[in-house]
C-alpha positions in Angstrom: 63.2 181.7 78.8 66.8 180.6 76.8 69.0 178.5 78.2 71.8 176.2 76.2 72.0 173.5 73.6 74.2 170.9 73.3 73.6 169.4 69.5 75.9 166.3 68.8 76.5 164.6 65.3 76.2 161.1 64.7 79.1 158.4 63.9 81.5 159.6 61.5 79.8 163.0 61.4 81.3 166.4 62.2 80.0 169.5 63.8 79.6 171.3 60.7 76.7 168.3 59.1 74.0 169.9 58.0 71.5 169.1 60.3 73.9 169.4 63.7 74.7 173.5 61.9 71.1 173.7 61.6 69.5 173.1 64.5 72.3 175.2 66.5 71.0 177.9 64.4 67.8 177.4 65.1 68.9 177.8 68.5 70.8 180.6 68.7 68.1 182.7 66.4 65.8 182.4 69.4 68.5 183.7 71.7 69.5 180.6 73.3 73.4 179.8 73.4 74.5 176.3 71.3 77.6 173.8 71.2 78.7 171.7 68.4 80.8 169.3 70.1 83.1 167.2 68.0 83.4 163.4 68.4 85.5 162.5 65.7 88.9 161.6 67.4 86.5 159.4 69.6 85.2 158.2 66.6 88.2 157.1 64.6 89.4 155.0 68.1 88.0 151.6 66.4 89.1 149.1 68.9 86.7 150.0 71.1 83.8 148.9 68.6 82.6 149.3 65.2 81.3 152.7 66.5 84.2 153.7 68.0 84.2 154.8 71.4 80.9 155.5 72.1 81.6 155.6 76.4 84.6 158.1 75.6 81.4 160.2 74.0 79.6 159.2 77.2 81.8 161.0 79.2 82.7 163.8 76.8 78.9 165.2 76.6 78.2 164.3 80.1 81.4 166.9 81.3 79.8 169.6 78.9 76.6 168.6 80.1 77.3 169.5 83.6 79.7 173.1 82.7 76.7 174.6 81.8 75.2 177.2 84.1 71.2 176.2 83.9 70.5 172.5 82.6 70.7 172.3 78.6 68.4 171.0 76.3 70.6 167.5 74.8 70.0 167.5 70.9 71.5 164.7 69.2 71.5 162.5 65.4 72.0 159.1 65.9 74.7 157.5 67.8 74.6 161.4 69.3 70.9 161.1 70.1 72.0 157.6 72.0 74.4 159.4 74.1 72.4 162.4 74.3 69.4 160.5 75.5 72.4 158.5 78.2 74.0 161.5 79.3 70.2 162.7 80.6 70.5 160.0 83.2 73.3 161.8 84.9 73.5 165.1 84.5 70.3 167.6 84.5 69.0 168.4 81.1 66.1 170.8 80.5 65.0 167.9 77.3 66.4 166.3 74.7 65.6 166.1 70.9 66.6 163.0 69.6 66.7 162.0 65.3 67.1 159.0 64.2 67.7 157.4 67.6 68.9 153.9 67.6 67.1 152.0 70.3 69.8 149.5 71.5 73.5 149.5 69.9 75.0 146.5 68.7 78.3 144.9 71.1 77.0 147.0 74.3 74.8 145.9 76.5 72.2 148.7 77.3 69.4 149.7 75.2 68.0 153.1 74.7 67.3 154.9 77.7 66.7 158.9 78.4 65.6 160.9 81.1 62.1 161.9 81.9 62.2 165.2 80.7 60.2 166.7 77.7 61.4 164.9 74.7 60.5 165.2 71.2 62.2 162.5 68.6 62.2 162.8 64.3 62.3 159.4 63.0 62.9 158.5 58.7 60.0 156.1 58.1 62.8 154.3 55.0 65.3 154.3 58.1 67.9 151.3 57.0 69.8 152.1 60.0 67.1 151.5 62.8 64.0 150.1 61.5 61.2 153.3 62.5 58.8 150.8 64.1 61.5 150.6 66.9 61.7 154.0 67.3 57.6 153.6 67.1 57.5 151.3 70.1 60.1 152.7 71.8 58.1 156.6 72.1 55.1 155.1 72.1 56.1 152.7 75.8 57.6 157.0 77.4 54.2 158.5 76.2 56.9 160.5 74.5 56.3 163.1 70.6 57.5 161.5 67.9 57.7 162.8 64.1 57.9 160.2 61.0 58.9 162.0 57.7 59.6 160.2 54.5 63.7 159.6 54.5 66.5 157.6 55.3 68.9 157.7 58.2 70.1 161.2 57.6 66.6 162.8 57.3 68.8 164.7 54.6 65.6 165.5 52.9 63.8 167.3 56.2 67.5 169.3 57.7 64.8 172.4 57.5 61.4 170.4 58.8 64.0 169.4 61.4 65.1 172.9 62.3 61.7 174.3 62.8 60.6 171.1 64.9 63.9 171.7 67.5 63.2 175.9 67.4 59.4 175.0 68.1 60.6 172.5 70.8 62.7 175.3 72.5 59.3 177.4 72.4 57.6 175.0 74.1 60.0 174.2 77.1 59.3 177.9 77.9 
């Protein structure tokens, strides 16, 4: 089975970020199509919140996912993981691959929620922004596969590992 992956970068990152590019390349190597939307304009809207226009990000990803010929896999890092999970509640998706997902966002009244679809979480034990224990509890309550690595929030030391995990996740969806 092949499909479509939408890889969403984190806050103040770009579609050219190393994790985004690596995950998109992993999907394409399996014959999947992949897109990496840019959220820079949403992130720049500081009047919305300290995290930019989160609702705008959600609406943009919802539109992209809904336009997919079949349910896409949503892959995201940090705020990109949060919006991917949120969109999965509104649009059919084939799966979720969440890197360093925030379990809640300050200033918002909603916690991280996701559809009951195949999901993998990758998180750093030394994440300075989102404690690993919070993510472990969130994943455990949903009986999800979660992989914790000795890294920080950016997961910079594990890009190749993440790409391999994403590739394995897509292969397992067959």
